[in-house]
Structures are given as structure tokens and as C-alpha cells.
C-alpha positions in Angstrom: 22.5 13.8 290.2 22.5 10.6 288.2 20.4 7.8 289.7 20.3 4.1 289.0 16.9 4.7 287.3 18.6 7.1 284.9 21.2 4.5 284.1 18.6 1.8 283.6 16.7 3.8 280.9 19.8 3.9 278.7 19.6 0.8 276.3 23.3 0.2 276.5 23.2 -0.1 280.3 19.8 -1.7 280.6 21.3 -5.1 281.4 23.9 -4.0 283.8 24.2 -6.0 287.1 23.1 -3.9 290.1 26.6 -3.3 291.4 27.8 -2.0 288.0 24.7 0.2 287.6 25.2 1.7 291.0 28.9 2.4 290.3 28.0 4.1 287.0 25.4 6.3 288.8 27.9 7.2 291.5 30.7 8.1 289.1 28.7 9.8 286.3 28.2 13.5 286.0 24.8 15.0 285.4 25.2 17.6 282.6 22.4 20.0 281.8 22.9 22.3 278.8 20.9 24.9 276.8 20.3 24.6 273.1 23.3 25.2 270.8 25.9 24.6 273.5 29.1 22.7 272.6 30.2 20.1 275.0 32.8 18.3 272.8 35.5 19.9 270.7 37.8 18.4 268.2 41.2 17.7 269.8 39.8 17.5 273.4 40.5 14.7 275.8 37.6 12.2 275.3 34.9 11.2 277.8 31.7 9.2 277.3 28.5 11.1 276.9 25.0 9.7 276.8 21.8 11.7 276.0 19.2 11.3 278.7 16.9 14.0 277.4 17.1 16.2 274.4 19.1 16.0 271.2 22.7 16.5 270.1 24.5 16.8 266.7 27.9 15.5 265.8 30.0 17.8 263.7 33.2 17.6 261.7 35.2 20.5 260.5 36.9 20.5 257.0 38.9 23.7 256.7 36.3 26.5 257.0 33.4 24.2 256.4 31.6 22.4 259.3 29.6 19.3 258.3 26.9 17.6 260.4 27.7 13.8 260.6 24.7 12.8 262.7 21.9 13.7 265.1 21.5 11.7 268.3 18.7 11.5 270.8 17.9 9.8 274.1 19.9 6.7 274.8 22.5 7.5 272.1 26.1 8.4 272.9 29.4 9.8 271.7 33.0 9.4 272.9 33.4 5.6 272.8 35.6 5.5 269.7 38.4 8.0 270.8 38.5 6.3 274.2 39.0 2.9 272.7 41.5 4.2 270.1 43.4 6.2 272.6 43.0 9.4 270.6 41.5 12.9 271.3 38.0 13.7 270.0 38.1 13.9 266.2 34.6 15.4 266.0 32.7 18.0 268.0 29.2 17.8 269.5 26.6 20.4 270.5 23.1 20.4 271.7 20.2 21.1 269.4 17.7 21.8 272.2 17.8 21.9 276.0 19.6 18.6 276.8 20.5 16.5 279.8 23.7 14.3 279.4 25.3 11.6 281.5 29.1 11.9 281.4 31.5 9.1 282.3 35.2 9.7 282.5 37.4 7.6 280.2 38.7 5.4 283.1 35.2 4.6 284.3 34.1 3.7 280.8 37.1 1.4 280.3 36.2 -0.3 283.6 32.8 -1.1 282.3 34.3 -2.6 279.2 36.5 -4.8 281.3 33.9 -6.2 283.6 30.6 -6.3 281.6 30.7 -8.5 278.6 27.5 -7.3 277.1 28.5 -3.7 277.1 31.9 -4.5 275.6 30.4 -6.5 272.7 27.9 -3.7 271.8 30.5 -1.0 272.0 33.0 -2.9 269.8 30.3 -3.3 267.2 29.4 0.4 267.3 33.0 1.4 267.1 33.5 -0.7 264.1 30.4 0.8 262.4 31.3 4.4 263.3 35.0 4.0 262.2 33.8 2.8 258.9 31.3 5.7 258.8 34.0 8.3 259.5 36.1 6.7 256.7 33.3 7.0 254.2 32.5 10.6 255.4 36.1 11.6 255.0 36.3 10.2 251.5 33.2 12.2 250.6 34.5 15.4 252.2 34.2 18.6 250.1 36.9 18.8 247.5 39.6 21.3 248.4 40.2 24.5 246.3 43.0 24.4 243.8 45.8 26.9 243.5 47.6 27.3 240.2 50.8 29.3 240.1 54.5 29.3 240.1 56.6 28.6 243.2 58.6 31.6 242.1 55.6 34.0 242.0 55.3 36.2 245.1 51.5 36.5 244.5 51.2 32.7 244.4 53.1 32.5 247.7 50.7 35.0 249.3 47.6 33.0 248.1 49.0 29.8 249.6 50.1 31.5 252.8 46.6 33.0 253.3 44.9 29.6 252.8 47.4 27.7 255.0 47.3 30.3 257.8 43.5 30.2 257.8 43.6 26.4 257.9 41.9 25.9 254.5 43.2 22.7 252.9 44.1 23.1 249.2 45.9 21.5 246.4 48.7 23.4 244.6 50.0 22.9 241.0 52.9 24.7 239.4 52.6 25.2 235.7 56.3 24.4 235.4 55.6 20.8 236.6 53.2 20.3 233.7 50.3 19.5 236.1 48.1 22.4 235.1 47.2 21.1 231.7 44.0 19.5 233.0 42.7 23.1 233.7 43.3 24.4 230.2 45.7 26.9 228.8 45.6 29.7 231.4 47.4 32.9 230.4 50.3 33.7 232.6 48.8 37.1 233.6 45.9 35.3 235.1 48.1 33.4 237.5 48.0 32.7 240.4 44.5 31.3 240.1 42.2 29.9 242.8 39.7 27.4 241.6 36.8 26.8 244.0 35.1 23.4 244.5 32.1 24.6 242.5 34.4 25.5 239.5 34.5 29.3 240.1 37.9 30.7 239.1 39.5 33.7 240.9 42.4 35.2 239.1 45.1 36.9 241.2 42.6 37.0 244.2 43.0 39.4 247.2 42.8 38.0 250.7 39.3 39.4 251.1 38.1 37.9 247.8 39.4 34.5 249.0 37.9 34.8 252.4 34.5 35.8 251.1 34.5 33.0 248.5 35.5 30.4 251.0 32.9 31.4 253.6 35.2 33.2 256.1 33.6 36.1 257.9 34.9 39.5 256.7 32.1 41.8 257.9 30.9 42.5 261.5 27.4 41.4 262.3 26.6 44.4 264.5 27.3 48.1 264.6 28.2 48.2 268.3 30.2 46.0 270.7 31.2 45.8 274.3 34.8 45.1 273.4 36.6 45.1 270.0 40.0 43.5 269.7 42.3 44.6 267.0 44.8 41.8 266.1 44.4 38.0 266.2 47.6 36.8 267.7 47.8 35.0 271.1 47.0 38.1 273.1 44.0 39.0 270.9 42.7 35.4 270.8 42.9 35.1 274.6 41.0 38.4 275.0 38.3 37.1 272.6 38.0 33.8 274.5 37.7 35.6 277.9 35.5 38.4 276.6 33.0 36.0 274.9 33.0 33.6 277.8 32.1 36.4 280.2 29.1 37.5 278.2 30.5 40.5 276.5 29.6 41.1 272.8 33.0 40.6 271.4 34.5 41.3 268.0 38.1 40.4 266.9 39.4 42.1 263.7 42.4 40.4 261.9 43.8 41.7 258.7 45.2 38.4 257.5 44.9 35.3 259.6 44.7 34.5 263.3 47.9 33.5 265.0 49.9 36.6 264.4 53.7 36.2 264.4 53.3 33.1 266.6 51.2 31.5 263.9 54.3 31.4 261.7 56.2 29.4 264.3 56.8 25.9 263.1 57.1 24.6 266.7 56.5 26.0 270.2 58.2 23.7 272.6 57.8 25.5 276.0 54.1 26.4 276.0 52.5 25.1 279.2 50.4 22.0 278.9 51.8 20.7 275.6 54.7 18.5 276.6 55.4 17.5 273.0 55.1 21.1 271.7 52.7 22.4 269.1 53.0 24.5 266.0 51.9 28.2 266.1 49.1 27.6 263.6 47.8 24.7 265.7 47.7 26.9 268.8 45.9 29.7 266.8 43.4 27.3 265.3 42.5 25.8 268.7 42.1 29.3 270.2 40.0 30.6 267.3 37.7 27.6 267.5 37.4 28.1 271.2 36.6 31.8 270.9 34.0 31.2 268.2 32.4 28.4 270.2 32.0 30.8 273.1 30.4 33.4 270.9 33.1 35.8 269.8 32.9 37.2 266.2 36.1 36.9 264.3 36.5 38.7 261.0 39.6 38.3 258.7 41.0 40.1 255.7 39.9 43.3 257.2 42.3 45.9 258.6 41.7 48.6 261.2 42.8 51.9 259.7 41.7 54.5 262.3 40.3 54.8 265.8 38.3 57.8 266.8 38.3 58.0 270.6 35.0 58.8 272.2 32.9 58.4 275.3 31.1 56.1 275.9 31.9 54.7 272.5 35.1 54.5 270.4 34.8 54.3 266.6 37.0 51.8 264.7 37.2 52.5 261.0 38.1 49.5 258.8 39.3 49.3 255.2 36.4 48.9 252.7 34.3 51.7 254.3 33.2 49.7 257.3 33.2 50.9 260.8 32.0 49.7 264.2 31.6 51.3 267.6 32.8 49.8 270.9 32.8 50.7 274.5 36.3 49.2 275.0 39.1 48.5 272.5 42.0 46.0 273.0 45.0 46.7 270.9 46.7 43.3 270.2 48.4 44.0 266.9 51.7 42.4 267.9 54.8 43.2 266.0 56.3 42.6 262.5 59.6 41.1 261.7 62.3 43.7 260.9 63.4 43.8 257.3 66.9 42.9 256.2 68.6 46.1 255.0 70.1 44.5 251.9 70.0 46.1 248.4 67.3 44.6 246.0 66.1 42.1 248.6 62.5 43.1 248.3 62.6 41.7 244.7 62.7 38.2 246.2 60.0 38.5 248.8 58.0 35.3 248.4 60.4 33.9 245.8 63.2 33.0 248.1 63.1 35.6 251.0 60.6 35.1 253.8 60.0 36.7 257.1 59.1 34.1 259.6 58.6 30.4 258.6 55.1 29.0 258.3 54.8 25.2 258.1 53.3 25.6 254.7 56.7 26.4 253.3 58.1 23.0 254.2 57.4 21.4 250.9 59.2 24.2 249.0 62.5 23.5 250.9 62.6 19.7 250.1 66.1 18.8 249.0 67.3 22.5 249.0 69.7 24.6 250.9 68.2 27.2 253.1 69.5 29.9 255.5 67.8 31.1 258.6 68.9 34.6 259.8 68.7 35.2 263.5 69.6 33.5 266.8 66.3 33.5 268.8 64.0 30.6 269.6 61.9 31.2 266.5 64.9 30.6 264.3 65.9 27.6 266.2 62.5 26.0 266.0 62.3 26.7 262.3 65.7 25.2 261.8 64.6 22.0 263.5 61.5 21.8 261.4 63.1 22.5 258.1 65.9 20.1 258.8 63.4 17.3 258.1 62.9 18.6 254.5 65.9 20.6 253.4 69.3 19.2 252.3 71.1 21.7 254.5 70.0 24.4 257.0 72.4 27.1 258.0 71.6 29.3 261.0 73.4 32.6 260.4 74.1 35.0 263.3 76.3 38.1 263.7 77.5 37.2 267.2 79.9 34.6 268.6 77.3 32.1 269.8 73.6 31.3 270.3 73.9 31.2 274.1 72.7 34.7 274.7 69.6 34.5 272.6 68.3 30.9 272.3 67.0 28.5 275.0 69.5 25.9 276.1 67.3 22.9 275.2 67.0 24.2 271.6 70.7 24.7 271.2 71.2 21.1 272.3 68.6 19.8 269.8 70.2 21.7 266.9 73.4 19.9 267.7 71.8 16.6 267.1 70.9 17.3 263.4 73.7 16.5 260.9 72.2 18.8 258.3 72.1 21.9 260.5 75.1 24.2 260.6 75.5 27.2 263.0 77.4 30.0 261.2 78.6 32.8 263.5 80.0 36.2 262.7 78.1 36.5 259.4 75.7 39.0 257.8 74.0 39.0 254.4 75.2 42.0 252.3 73.9 41.0 248.8 71.3 38.8 247.1 71.3 37.4 243.6 68.9 35.6 241.2 66.8 36.0 238.1 63.1 34.9 238.7 64.0 33.7 242.3 66.7 33.8 244.9 69.8 31.8 243.8 72.6 33.1 246.0 73.7 35.5 248.8 76.9 37.2 249.8 77.8 36.8 253.5 80.3 39.2 255.1 82.3 38.5 258.3 82.0 41.8 260.3 85.4 41.2 262.0 87.6 41.5 258.9 85.2 42.4 256.1 85.8 39.2 254.1 82.9 38.1 251.9 81.8 34.6 250.8 79.3 33.8 248.1 76.7 31.1 249.0 74.4 29.3 246.6 71.1 29.1 248.5 67.4 28.5 247.6 65.7 30.4 250.4 66.4 32.8 253.3 64.1 32.9 256.3 64.5 36.0 258.5 64.1 36.2 262.3 66.0 39.4 263.3 63.7 41.0 265.8 60.5 42.9 265.4 58.9 46.4 265.7 55.4 47.6 266.5 53.3 48.9 263.7 51.2 51.6 265.4 51.3 54.6 263.0 47.6 54.3 262.4 46.7 55.0 266.0 45.4 58.4 267.1 47.9 60.8 268.6 46.0 60.6 271.9 47.4 57.0 272.3 50.9 57.6 273.8 53.7 55.4 272.4 57.4 55.1 273.1 60.1 56.0 270.6 59.8 52.6 268.9 56.0 52.7 268.5 55.0 50.4 271.4 51.9 51.5 273.3 52.4 52.8 276.8 50.0 51.6 279.5 49.3 51.9 283.2 51.9 53.6 285.4 54.0 54.4 282.3 51.1 56.6 281.0 51.0 58.5 284.3 54.7 59.1 284.4 54.8 60.3 280.8 51.8 62.6 281.2 53.3 64.1 284.4 56.7 64.6 282.7 54.9 66.6 279.9 52.7 68.5 282.5 49.5 66.9 281.1 46.6 65.4 283.0 45.1 62.0 282.8 41.5 62.6 281.9 40.0 60.6 284.8 39.7 60.6 288.6 41.1 57.1 288.8 44.5 55.9 287.8 44.8 54.1 284.4 44.4 50.4 284.7 47.5 48.3 284.4 47.0 47.5 280.7 45.1 50.7 279.8 46.5 53.2 277.4 46.5 57.0 277.6 42.9 57.0 276.3 40.4 55.6 278.8 38.8 52.4 277.5 41.6 51.6 275.0 43.8 48.8 276.2 47.0 47.2 274.9 48.1 43.5 275.4 50.9 41.4 274.1 53.9 42.3 272.1 52.5 45.7 271.0 52.6 46.9 274.6 55.6 48.8 275.9 57.5 46.7 278.5 55.7 43.4 277.7 57.5 40.1 277.8 57.8 38.9 274.2 56.6 35.4 274.8 53.5 33.5 273.6 52.4 32.6 277.2 52.9 36.2 278.3 50.7 37.5 275.4 48.0 35.0 276.3 48.1 36.1 280.0 47.9 39.8 279.1 45.0 39.2 276.7 43.0 37.5 279.3 43.9 40.1 281.9 42.6 42.9 279.7 39.0 41.6 280.0 39.1 41.9 283.8 40.1 45.6 283.3 37.4 46.0 280.5 34.8 44.8 283.0 36.0 47.5 285.5 36.0 50.1 282.8 32.5 49.2 281.6 31.2 49.4 285.2 32.5 53.0 285.5 30.5 54.1 282.5 27.1 55.9 283.0 25.2 53.2 281.2 27.5 50.2 281.6 25.1 47.4 280.7 26.7 45.2 278.0 25.1 45.5 274.6 
């Protein structure tokens, strides 16, 4: 516990009157941490921390780069600036060695500022200095990579999408705008081009080339893990957070960017704990940072291609001739948006036709007419988001109304935007354009009449299917590819007169192969909601622990 003597040896508090020192000691928490433990994360609610013994470092993240801003020792502190400014933490902090901290909650720190003049004056001076320091540090932050390429080039869209989904800030210049001349005369067949801060140029880069060049992890550090998670959506990220936090050697494999389908959502309004909503990529970034802080390994731009079931170790083969072994596997690959069955539509992928709607596409819709196909919440959230940029947003559905598929609050919000139109009884039957999408034909299924619409972009949200063809035949799936788990596995095996290869029943989220689990949208019978995926991802770790305990040598690696 914190004593008055502990408070007195902090220079800031050395002159506190006895009643104030006693109150600080009574209200402060005594925090004792090991080396390399985070106790502050960017975006968290602020509190005031003072180092009693040991050392800490203050860190700032710029995309995939983490920069140390300062080291602080006994008597030094962090947290005063966000408390005074009324913001969340805009830096993170971790210990450099075993460290003891005094922690005051924001309300107790504000009380000190109100009643003790000397403390208030010192803190205001420090806040002024540190605010100036943050401003200078931000202006000196690493230069972002540059993307050169046409807005009507699918490959350029893929480059920008990869960077944006992986939270890497970048600048983009389209040769058509005349802004690329400063980079020389680049042949068209070398575009898109990624120019790194050190001047390195990558022509038509693949996701893995970009990831490796920008410092993202693409290879596992170990050959063997306690639990390997395939898929980095909400379910996979939740499993990574809980697996790492409970001491399991945890690996998450993601073939593009964490967040999954939810990561393309421009706004999630009904996720618990975020009254103002948050974007899918914000949620994914927070979860990824949390998982990595707790010790999970996350590799991107690497796809799982095959699982070889085994006991006590399963083998996961990745593209690029890489493989790992794992006692338990969590399948969290989610689902992919269904494709519009329209002739020639694939020609416009990335150049006017998009599946999902990442926030990075906002600038490309400014002053344009866009169509969103689908009547679910994802389409509604995207419509609200794009309405702040596009000239006109049309939500196109085949049915008579949105009531059966969209939340009531979202329907009401759509009605408040003058540039959003809900078009019922319509389906796209043709697409037109030269280098990019320029128009579509929309048919009324009731009478077959067809209208031609001039549009600049179509965003598709028409349901989704599981992609599980790569799984071994031992993993039972339903007719649509969703992985069966728990009681469904027993029922299917019994109907086919096959035995479950274990004395115990399969766990609730366990597949037909012991030790291989499924969570989130890829699981048969799951509730297709972000919160449900997070819940299932966390639940799988409880079952993983039970499974590991049943193995002959169950000690975590």
C-alpha cells in the first residue's frame, strides 16, 4: 500500500499539506510490475502514474512504427496532460525494469489541482512543455510511404486497401492529376508503385512484399505453439487476446489485414461500451494492439493452405513453404461477401465495384453518385458514412422495405439524410464502362422493366459464405461450408454411423477433429454479429485449456 512517506518522496508532492498527503496516500493504488509490462495504452481512459522505483518509457505509434518519446525514472510521471485536456491517452507506457508505480484516478488528481496551488502551477507548466514536445515530435514523425497509381487501377486499389486496413498512413498521388511529376517519368507498367520513406521503390508490390518492407511480421517466430488461430477478424482477435493473456504461446495467422469483414465496416453503432460507435478498423486496431501487448504473435500477408490433423500436434501449412505445429487450432476465418452474378462485373473490381466499404474509399466517392446493394446493417452504416462525401447515395434492395433486415435506429438515421435514397424492388443486371464503372442497368423484378443509371461506384453487401474448401475432409462442414461443432458434430456422426474419436463429448465449439475449434461467422449456427464473434473467440480459449489438460503432456510450450 502507498504510505504518506511514499508520497513525500515524490518531488511534485513534497510540499503537500499533511491532510492532502494523507488523502493521496489513502486513494492511490500501489502498482508493482515486471520489466516490459505495458500499463498505459493509446486510447485508454487516463489516470495519473508516478514512478516510485524503477523506470518506464513513453511510446508513440506511427502506423507500424513505434517511437520512444522519453524515459522516466523515480519521481517522474505520466497522465497529467490527457486528464487536463479531457482526452484519452495519446501515448503508451511500459516498464523498462521491475517498477513500482503510484496510480491516482483522474478525479483524485483533479482534486489536487483544485486545492493545492503549488501542484497546479507545476503541472500546468509541465503540460505546456509536454504539449509542445508532442507537437514537435509529431512534426518530426517518420515520413509516410507514397503510393503512385490510378484511381481506376484495381492493383492500385489493392495497395491502398492493404495499407489502410493495416493502419499504415500513406500519401497517394494519381498520375492523372499531374502530381506524380516530382517522382520522375514512371512507365505505366510499373504502376502502382510504393515508395518507402528511405526512397526504395516497389513496383506492383504484393501484400507480403509491402508487409515485409514496412516492418509487419509475416513469419512465425517459433515452430510450435499452444494455440494457433487462423483468421484475424473479431473472433480470431478475441481468441488471441485471451490466449496470450492466459499464458498460452499464441499465434494468429491473417492473410490480408486484421479486422476481417468487420474491418470494412465504416461504423459499428451497437457494440457494447462504445456509445458513439466506432469503425471496424478502429475496433480491429485496438484488439490487435491489445493482443500484441499481451504477447500474441500476429502475422499478416500469409495464408493457411492446409491443416494436417495430428495428436498431440496439428500441422498448419502456410503459403510460401512455411509451416507450424500447434496443440490446438482455432478456425476464425469468417466469411466473404457473395459476388453479384452480373455479366462482366469482375472487370470493374477495384475500379468501381467493391465488396464491403472500407473507410479508405471515402475520398474516392467525393462529389460522386454511388450505389450500395443490400439491406443489412453493414449497408446502412456505409450509406450513412458515404453520405458525408458522395453527392448521392442510393441503397438498392430487391424487397419491399428495409424493415426485415436493418435495425430500426439505422433506418431512422438514413431518413435524416437528404442525399440518401432507398430504392426498393431493384436488382443490377448489367454494368458499363471503359477503364472504370460508368453505369448500371437496374431491373424491377415485378414487371421486368429496366432503367439505366449513371453511377461512379457500387458497393455490395448481399450476404456472405464461408470459405473452407482448404480444410481437411475430417473437419465436418454443412452444405454451405460452415464448420460444424459441438452437439452438431455428434448428431452428424451418429447419422452417418461414425464414431467420435474420443471418450468425452466434443466441446461446444470443437469441430469433428479433437483440438480443432471454430469461432465466429465460420461456425455453423453462429450469430453473425461482431459481439457474438468476440464472445465465441474468447470462449474457445476456455475449451482449449480443457483440451490441453487432456493431452498426455499438456504443459504449455
